[in-house]
N, C-alpha and C positions, 0 to 999 in steps of 0.2 A: 601454200603458206610458209612452211618453213623456207622451200626454194626463195620465196620473195624475200623474207627476211636475212635470208643469208646473202641475196643480192644486195640488199639495202645496205650490210653491215660492210660488204667491199667496197661498194661506192664510196660510204664513208669514210674507210681506211685511207682509200685513194685521195679521195679530198683533202683528209687531215693530215695526209704525208706529203702532198704538195702544196699545200695551202699556208695555213697560219702556222706559224714556227715560234718557238724559243729559242732565244740566241743565248748562248752560254760562254763562259769564260775561256774555252778552247781558242776563241777567237781573238783574245787580246794578244795584241803584238809581243813579239818576244826577242831576246838578244841574237842579233843574227840575219833577222828579218828586214827585206828592203821594201819600201812600199813606193807604190807608182801615184801620183795623183795629176790629173788634167783639168784645166781651168777652162772654161767658155765665158765668157764676160759681157757677149752679147748672143745669149741663149735665145733659141728659137723652137717652137713647136713644144714647148714644155710649159702642162698645165698642172695646177694645184688642184685636185680635185677635192670634193668635200670628205671628211672621214666616214670610215666604214669598213668592213671585210671586204675581201674578195676583189680587191682591184686589180686592173692593168694598166701599167704606165708605160707608154714609149716615148724615151728620151735620145731615140736611137739618131736624132739630128744633130744632137752634142758635136761641138769642133774643140778640139784641143788645141786651143790657142796657146797654152803655156803647158809645159810637161815639166813635171817636178818628181824628184827622187829623194827618200830618204831614210837613211840607214839606222836601224834599232841597235844600239851599242850598250855595252855594260856601263854603268853611271860612273865608275873608276875611271874610265879613257877620257871623261868629258876634262876640258879646260877648266871647268868651275867646279868640278865635283866638290873641293874644298867647300865651297859656299852652300852646297847641297847635300851632305853627309847622309841623310835619309834616304836619297832617291837610288832606285832599283836599277832605271835606264834611262838614257837620253835618245831623243831624237836627232841625229846631225843631218841637218838640211844640208843640200847641196851648194845654198847661196852662203852658208855661213852659220846662220844661227844655231844654238842648240838648246833644247827644249826638255826640261828636267820631270821626270814621273816616279810618283810611288805607287805599285803595284800591289792590290789586295784581291782577295779572291771573289769580291764582289763589285769590285771597282776598279778602275786607273784614275790617280788623280795628277793634274800638274802642280807643281808646287815651285817652279819658277822656270826663267831662261835666261839666256846670254845673247846679245846682238842686234836685237829691234828697238827702235826708239819711235815709239809712237807720235811725238810731236815732233823734233828736230830732223829726224830722219839722217842725223849726222853725228850722233853721240853713240859710242859703243858702250854699252851698260848691261847690268844685274839687275833684274827683276825678282821680287819674292812675293809669293801669295802668302798673306798672311791667315787666309783661309782658303784652301785648296781649292781649283777647279776642276770639278769631276769631268772627265773628257768620255766616260762609258762605262755603263753600269752592266751587270749579269747575275742572275738570267733576268734576260729582259722579255717581257709578254706584251701583249697587244691589251689597251687598257692601262697600263702601268700610270702612274702619275708620280712624280717627283716635285717637291721645293727645294730649293737651295741657295745659298749665298757665298759668295766669295770676295774677296778683298785683294787686290794685285798694289805691289807699293814699290814705284821705281824711284831710286836714288839717282840726283844729278852731283856730281862735284861742281861745286861753282865756276872754276876753271874750265870745266869740260865743257860749259857750256857756249854755243855759238856768238863772236864779237857782237851781232847784229841784236844778239839781246840783252846782254851784260852792257854793253853801252848805253842803253837807253832804259837800263833798269830803275826803277821810281825808286827804291827804298835810300834813304838816306845815306845807309851802312850797306856795305857788300854783305849777302848772308854768306856763310859759310857753307852751306849747301841747301838743295833744294829737292823736294819729293815731288811725285805726281801719286795721288792715291787715286785706284779705279774701284768702286763698288758695282759690284754684279748681282743682280738680284733675277734668279732664274725659275723659269718654269717648265718643265720637261712632260710630255703627255705623248703615249703612243696611241696615235689615233687612227690608224689604218694598216693594213696588209695587204700584200698582192705581190704581182709579178711586175719586174720592172725591167726595162730593155735600156741601154748603153750600148753605144757603139762596140766596148769589149765584151759584150754577152748579154745573158738575161738571167736573171736572178730573183729567188725568190726572197722578201723581204719584210720587215717592219719598218713603218714610218714614225718618226717621232718628231712631233714641233716642239721647237725649241724657242720661247722667249725671252731673252734677254732684257733687262734694264740696267744702262750702264751711265754712272754719275760720278765726276772726274772733278778733282781739286787739287790745286797746287799749294804748298806750302813751303814756306822758308825758315829758316832756324838760324839765326842771328845771336852769334857768341855775346855774352853778358846781357843780353835780355831774355833769356831763358823761354823755353818752351818752342813752339812751330808755329806761325803765323801763317793765316790763308791768304795767298796775293792773286786767286785766280782772276776775280775780276779787273785787278791792275794789269794781269797779262795778255788779255783777251786782244788788245788792240797791238800787241807786239810779236804775236806768233805769226806764221806764215799761213797757216790755216785755224783762225781761232775755232772752228766748228770740233774740233778733235776734243774741246772741252764742254761742248753742251751734253746736256743729257741726252741720252740715246738709246732707241727702243731696235732691237735687231731681232727679227725673226727668221728662222732657218727650219726647212724641212728635212731631217737627216734620213738617208734610207739605208739601213744595218740588214745583214745578211749572216749567215754560218759558213758561207761560202766565199768569204774574203776578211781579210785581216783590217782592212781600209773600209771606210763609208762607200756604201757602192755611190750615193750621191748625197751631195749636200748643197741644196737650193736656197739661196739668199733671196729674199723679197725685199720690192720697195716697200714704201709707206702705203701703196695703194693694194698691197698683195702681189705684184705682178714680178714673175722671175727675174732678178737684174743678175745674177750671177751662179753657175754652176760648177762645182767643183766636184769631178767623177772620177771614179777607179781608172786608172790607167794600167800600162804596161810598158815592158824594155822597147816595146816596139809601136808604140802609139806616137801617130806621127798626125802634125797639122794637115787637114785635107781641104781647107777653104776660109777664107777670114770674109768678116761682113762685105758684100758685094760692093764693091763701088758704084755712086750715083755717075752714069755717063763716064767720063774720062778724069773724073775729081780723083787726084791722087795727092799723096803726102810723103817726104824725106827728110830725114835729117842727115845730116854730116858736119864734120865726119863721126862715125860711128862704126867701131867704139871711141868712145869722147873722153877727154879728161874733165869736162864739165862745158866748156864754152864751143855752143854749136850753133848752125843755122839749120830752123826746119823752113821747108818751102812745100808751097800748096801750090797745086794745079787746079784752072778751072772750077773754083768756087763759084756756085749761082750768088749775087747778091745778098747778104745778112752778117746776122752776128752768130760768132761760133765762140767756142771755148776749147783751147788746148789742154791737155791733161797729162799728167806722168803719175803711173800707177806704180805701187812697189809689187813684189810678188805675191804677198798675202793679200793683194786686193784693195789695200788703201790708198786714196788719193794723197799723193803728196805735195804737188806742186798744179798751177794751172795759169792761164792768163786767158780773158778774153778780149776779142776784137773784132772789128767789122773789116767785112773783105769782100771783094768781087774780082773776080779772073785769077791770076796767078801773081802770088806774093810770097816774100820771104822775111821770118822774123828771125834776127839773132837773140840767143838767150844765154845766159848763166847760168848752169846748174851745179858748179862746182860744189856747192854745199850739200850735196847729195852723196850718201856713202857709196863707194866701188859695189856694183852688183847688177844684175839684169833687171830691166822696168819694162813697161808697156807704156806708150804714147798713143792716145786716143784723140781724135779731132770729134767734135759735136756739134750740134745746132743748137740754137737759142731755146728750142723746146726740149732738148735733152737725149735727141736722137745720134747713135755713135754712127757715124760716116766713116769711118778709119781708124786701125788700131795696128800699130807695129810693133817690133821689138826696139829697146834703146837699151846699150851697152856703155856703163860708166866705169870709167878706169881711175878713179880717185884713187891716191896711194893710201 
């Protein structure tokens, strides 16, 4: 009997050591760290399982279509530190943006950023959280549950807005400034634990289901009239992508481990709950091994590439049908698209000079939403 109990304790101890985990703050990123992230925007063989313990996920077929790295630096080194004097460090992305964070023993909060414009994709700006956005908590345990509210304010100087917007501005008097307000209501539930395999390794993880409801409003301030006025409905017909102002629900499954400072994987699902994109832990040697396989001899090209904005997209051997050409920025946001009918080989000349300098992806999709091809586009706007 004693031998049986001893064996049970040994087995239970092994199960605990290599199963359910608690994630502490020792994996919070620190100054001097470099974080590596890869993105698969057409994930295959990724399954979102039901909640529960002791699971095994195989994401080993993920493809690094985009590889990114970011350095964790002391906040005082940032170009916008004076705007975020309470920040402890900032994340310097290779594409230029700087994201500023405050670090506590039990959480990391994002308090603002410089450089990403979610509406016009051409304005360099500062954004401030009036209620911080929690990036990571510790300790993190299975069945933890949290609710939080965040508010992001993005101010625009009126003279910095694109002419395509200001020339059609419907107000009788030009506003002094315009701001975008994004309210984020969030629920985080650690609903599963187990072992996750990705191309760069196998990890013991906790899975957090994160549900965000984002509500946006645009307000204008006019000197002499006092206060801010909601102009959201007025702007909808003028924006290149009015969907950025619609209420949006974003669901992600975040896999965290004690073995890495980056999330091991972040799976973003579509409205039907199917994986639409996976961000996963990369390393300095991660390379792209394959892209979505072409159908027959179908192919797409863009020239020149790099481009100053004016370029020509060429499509070869398209089956007859309706298609959508999209340009996506490095954080996965669609910033431009064109729909067209085609058959065979055609070319489209486009002007993308309104986009900021940087690296993008361009994708060809069918009218059913299937991605046929995805390639890289580099814009060299000054």
